N, C-alpha and C positions, 0 to 999 in steps of 0.2 A: 157272575154266575153264582147261584145260591149253593152253599156247601151242603153236601149230602151228609146227613146225620148217621153215626154209627149205630149198631144195634144197642150198645150200652147206653148211648145218649137217648135213644128212643125209649128205652125202659125207664130211664130217670125222668123223662118228661111225663110218662104215664104215672109214675109215683107222685110227681108234682101235682098232677091233676087230682089224684086221689086225696092228697092232703087238702086241696081246695074244697073237695066234696065234704070233708070233715069239718068245714067251717074255719080252717086254719090258714094263715098266710104262709105260703111256702118259703117266703123270704123274710119272715119274722118281724119282731118288734124289739124294742129296747129290753135288755135283760140286766138286772142289777146283781152282778156277781160280787162276792166279797173275798174270794180267795184265788190264789194262783198255784199252779201245779208244783213248781219247785219249792215254793214256800211251805206248802203242806208236807212234802217229802222231807224237807230239812227239819221242820218242827217236830214231826212224829217219828223220825227215824229210830230214835232210841227207845221208843215205847215197845213193849212186848205185845205179842198177839193176844195174850190173855188180858192185859191191861186195857187194850182198845176194845176187847170183846165186852167188858163190863162197864167201862167208863163211857160217858156220852160226849163225843166230840163231833161237831158237824162242820160241813163246808159247802160253799156254793160256788161252782166253777162254770166256765164256758170255754169251748174250744172246738177244734176241728177233729172229726173222727179219723184216726190214722190206721186203726186195726180193729177188726171185729171177729169174735169167735162165738157164733150163735149155737146154742145147745138146748133147743126145745124151750122149756119154760124159764130158763135162766141162761145168761150169757155174760161174757166178758168183752169189753172193748176199751180202746185207749183213745184219749183225746189229747190234743196238743194246743197249748196257748203260747203266748209270747215268751214264757219262761221255760217251757219244756213239756214233757208228757206225763200223764198220770193214768193209772188203770181204773176202770169203773166196773163194778159188778152190778148187774141189773137182773131182777127177778119179777115174774108176773105176780108173785105173792106179795111183793113190797109195793108195787106201783099200780097194780090192777090190770085187768085184761085190755082195756081200751088203750092205755098208755103203752102197754107192752106190744100191742099190735102196731101202734105207730112206730115204736122203736124198730120192730122187725122189718119195716120198709126203709130203714136208714141205710145209706151207702157210705163207703169210705169217701171222705171229702166233705160230707155234710157237717154243718156247724150246729151244736146242741148246747143246752144248758142243763146242768146237773146239780141238784141239791141232795145231800146224803150224809151218811154217818161214816166217819173215818174208821177203817179197819186195817188189819194186816193179815195177809194170807199165810198159810202154813209155810210157804217158801220165803216169807219175810218181805213181801212186796207191799208197800203202802198202797191202799186201794180205797176208793169211795164206794160205799154201798148205796146205790141210787134209791132215794125215796120219792123223788119228784123229777120227771123227765120232761124237758121242754125242747121241742123242735124249733130251731132258729132260722137256718138257711139250707135250702136244698141245692146241692152242687150238681149242675147239669152236665158237667164234663167229669169223667173219671180222672183221678190222679195218675200220672205215669208210674209204671212199676219200677223203673230204674231211672233216676234223675240225678244221683249224687256224683256219678263218675265223670270222667273227662271225655266220654264217647261223643258227646255233642255239646261242647262247651259254649258254642254260639247260642244254643237254645237257652242255656242257663242265664246268659247275659240278656238275651232278648226278652225272655219271659221270667224276669226276676221274681215275680210273685209266686211262680211255681217253684223256683229254686229255693226261696225262703221257706216254703211249706216242706219241701222234701229234704233239704240239705241243712243239717244242724250247724255246720261250720259257717255257712253263709249267714245264717241268722246271728251267730255269735259275732261275726265281723260287723254286721249291720248294727248290733247293739253296742259294740265296743267303740265304734267311731264317735258317736256323740259323747261318750264318757271321756274319750281322749280330748276332744275339743273343749269340753267343760273343764277338764283339769288344766288345760292351757289357759283358759280364761281366768280361772281362780288363781293360777300361778302369777299371771301378769297383773291382775287386779290387786292382789295382795302386795304388789311392789309399786303401787301407785300409778299404774298405766290406766288409760281411759280407752275403752273400745268405741270406735267411731264407724260411720258409714260414708263412703264417697261415691261419686257417680260411676256407673258402668258405661254409659255412653259418653264419648269424648270426641272432640274435633281434631285432636292432635295425636300423633303416634309418638308416645314418650314413655320413659321409665324402664325400658328393656329393649333388647334386640330381638325382634320377632315379627313375623308377618301377621297382619291383623285380619279380622272379619270386618267387612264394610257393610253398613246398613244405610238407610235413608230416612230422614225425618221429613214427612210429607208437608206439614204445615209451614216449616221454615224452608222447604226445598233445599235441604242441606244434607250432604253425605256425612256420615259419622262412623267412628270406629267403636267396636266393643273393646273395652280396655284390655291391654296386654300386661299391665302392672298397676300397682296401687300407689306408687312412690310419691309422685310430685304433689298430689293433693295432701298427703299426710305430712309432707315437709312444709307445706303452706301453713298447716296447723301449728307446727313448731314456731314458725314466724309469728303466728297469732298469740303464742304464749301458752299453748296447751301442754307443752314440754314432754310428756310421755304418752304416746298414743299407739294404738295398734288397730288393725282391721283384718278380719277373716272373711274372705269374700270370693265369689266366682270371678275367674279371669279367663280370657279367651285368646287362643293363638291358632292361626289358620295354618297348621302344620301337620306333619304326618302322625299316624297313630301306631303305637307299638306297646309293648308290655310296660313301658315307663311313661307314655305320653297319651293324653286324651285332649281333644281340641278345647274342651272347657274343663277347668280344674279349679280346685280350691287353693288359694294362696293366702298366706298370712304375712303381713309386713309390720314390723315393730320399729319405732323410732324413739330415741331417748336423748333429750337435751343434756349436754355436759358429759356425755359418755363418749366412747371411742371404740376402736376395733377390739381392744382387750375386754372392754365391758360387754360387748356383744358375744364374745367367745364364752365368757363366764356365764352370761345369762342363758345361752344355748345349752351349754353342758349341764347346768343345774335343771333346766326345764325338761330336757330329755330324760334325765335321771329321775326326776319327780314323776313323770308319766310312767316310766318303767316300774317304779316301786309301787305307786298308788293304784295304777290301773291293772298292771300285769303281774305284780308281785315277783318280778325277777329282772335281772339286768343283762342276761345273755339271750341272744335271739339268733335264729337262723334266717338270714336275709339274703335273697338272691344267690343262694348256693353257698354262702359263707356263714360261719358262726362268728358273731361279733359281740363284744362285751362293752357295754356303755358305762361301766363303773370306772372310778378313778379319774385321773387327769388325762385328757385326750392329747394326742400328738399334735404339735404345731410346727409347720415347716414352710419355708418360702417356696414359691414356684421355681425360681431359678436354682435353688439348692436341690429341689426334688429332681429337676432335669439333670443337674450335674451328677447326682447319685446314679442315674440310669444310663447316661450317655458320656459323661466326662466333659461335656461342653459347659463352659462357664459364661453364662449370659450376663453375669454381673459386670464383666469387662465392657468397656466402651466398644461399640461395634457399629460399622456403617450398614446401611440397608444392603449394599452389594455383598458385604461379607456374610450377612445373615442369609441372603438368598443363595449364596454359594453353599453354605452349610445345609440349607434345606434341600438343595439339589443333590448334594452328596448323600443325603439320607432319604432320597426319593419321596420328599414331602411336596405335594402340589400346592402352589401358592396362587390364589386368585388375584385378579388385578387390584381389587379393593383391599387386599391384605399385604400390599408392598410396603410394610413398615417393620421395623425390628420387633416391635411389641406384638404384632399379629403373628410373626414367625415364631416368637417364643411360645405363644399360646398353641400354635400348631404342634410344636415339639412336645409340649405338655400333653396334649390330647393323644399324640401317637405313643409316647413312651411311659407316661406316668399315671394318667387318670385311672385306668383299670387296675392298677396295682395298689390303690389306696383302699384297703379292706377294712381295717379297724378305724373307728372314728378319727378323722384327721382334719384339722383346720389348715387349709392351704392358703397362704396369704402372699401379698406382694405381686399383684397382677400388673401387667404393662398398662400405662395410661391410655394407650390407643383403644383398648377393649373395655375401658371403664369410664365412660363419658360423664358420669354423675358423681365420681368419687374424688375425695381429697388427695392431692399428691403427697407422697412421702417426703417429709421435710429434709431427710438426709440424702435422698436420691429421687429427684422429680421425674425420672423416667418411669417410676412405678407409683402405684397408689396404695393407700391404706384400705385394702379390701381382703376379705377371705371368703372361701367357699368351704362348706362342710362336705366331706366325702365319706360315704360309708358303703362298703362292698363295691367300690369302684364307680359309684354314682353320686352325683351332686344332690345334696339334700337341703342346703341352705346357702344363701349368698349375702354377705354382710359388708358394710362400709364404715369407715370414718367419713361422715357425709361432707360433701363439698358445699361450703357455704360462702364462697367467694363469687360474687355475681359476675365479675369481669372474667375470671377463669371459666366459669360456667358457660357464659356466652361464647367464648372461644371454642369450648368443647362442642357445643351445639353446632357451631359453624363448621367444625371439622367433620362432624357427622353428616352435615348436608353435602359436603364434598364427596363423602362415601356414597351417599344416595345418588348423586349425579353419575358416579362410576358404576352404578348398577346394584348397589347393596340395598335390597328391598327391606332389610331389617333395621336400617339406620334410623335414628331418631329425628323427628321434626324439631324446629326451634320453638320452644315455649317462651315467648317474650314475657308473658304475664308471670311465669315462674321466676324469670330473671329479675323482674321488677319486685317480686316478693322478697327475693334475697337482698335487694338493695335496701329494704327496710331493716335488715339484720336478722339472720337466723343464728341461734346459738350454736356453738360446736356441738356435734351430736353423733351418736352411733345409730346405725340403721341396719335391719336385716330382713330378708325375705325367705320364707319357708314354703316348700311344696308340701302342703298338708296331706295330700293323698299319698305321697311317698313316705311321709312320716308314719301314716297309718299302716302302710304296707309293712314297714319295719316292725311295728308293735304287734301286728296281727300275723306276721310271718307269711304274708301273701306274696305270690310270685308275679302277679300282674296287677297293674293299676285298675283293671276292670273288676278285680275281685273286691276292691274297696269302694267302688262307685256303685250305688244302687242301680243307676240307669246310665251306663256308659254309652257313648256315641256309637250308633250302629247304622249300617245302611238299611233303608226301608226294605221290609220283606215283601216279596211278590206273593200275592194271595190268589 
């Protein structure tokens, strides 16, 4: 059914037709602007009203009208471009009757081009005195009067284009995100890493524990997965001799949505030959601190309700020591599965069939008693081998692996390993994962025989780490939801 136009929309369409009658395109042509709003305000902020009155400084800007105060033969209005807003003074005496008549038909939301002289009002506001007015685009819908608040947050995510127009904070986050990613790239590139791209479509479920999205390749008549991780292909490149590689790319997990999770998200994985767990800790600490200083100009942030400080040396603690601090239970001691199940039962921790190992039970204790308490940046290391199928065993205690997770404000922000490069051990781990799959664990990995073959050619000792880029950006922009840092988060289709 055709949507009924509102009175305002009907008036705007009438104005559109009048613009056509003047021989102008209501939706404009290219416009060669030379200046941006915030650059002008910064450049001329220290100039006095009198200096700008007598000196000749000109600018050519373009943007969306956000405010109009029409006053007969002279008016003020404000336009907004990607950098911010700037005030325009327009007078029939400066631009002529025809151009001023065209301006008087403008609405909030229209896009215009302005050429004029820089001036400063008596109240000290940098303003452009319009000498040439160009209509560029007629907005056929009015902007909402209130769109910044949380009254209809779903609308903000669904109509991000309106959110960016109305909400300066959303625009700030949108502009900060690429700056953060560029800083990461520069940080890694300067340390000899090479950025690469690997396939999104895959025939195996590998690299993480997650439920996949399944698609179908028609020509090959082949079911395929959207990748859940980047890991195995990047490690193949280490075998090939690239030594230090990273990828920033979209990853897909067919799981729930909440303030921390979106079904498609940006992940970065980094692998460095001849490094290890300690090397990945040092790299991560320095990278976060560089982003904080270069992009944000500070090291203290409010993240998920907590104030966290990224400066200095971050805490490093093993999983079993962290559990012992909270519960008194020492999982460093040798323990049978029956003894671990008894402890879980005593603490009312439910254990699924595929979790009947000491390692899985240790992880359940961590999730219950420790995870949410790790507020300041903390490297938690020493995970059980059962929950880390791709990780090198700790040489001193093979029940555990050389792995760490970075926690900030009680949430995981990165996951790192001293990488497993023993092909025999790797195949055994894959086979254990297949047993879990047979017991009903939908997130267990497939066996990637080609990857095992690659390891048989020899992969150097290496450190590797995966980062949730969206969560990283949440921290640096102090956002409370992953949807705030994704321009187009996954949404249910809207019924029209």
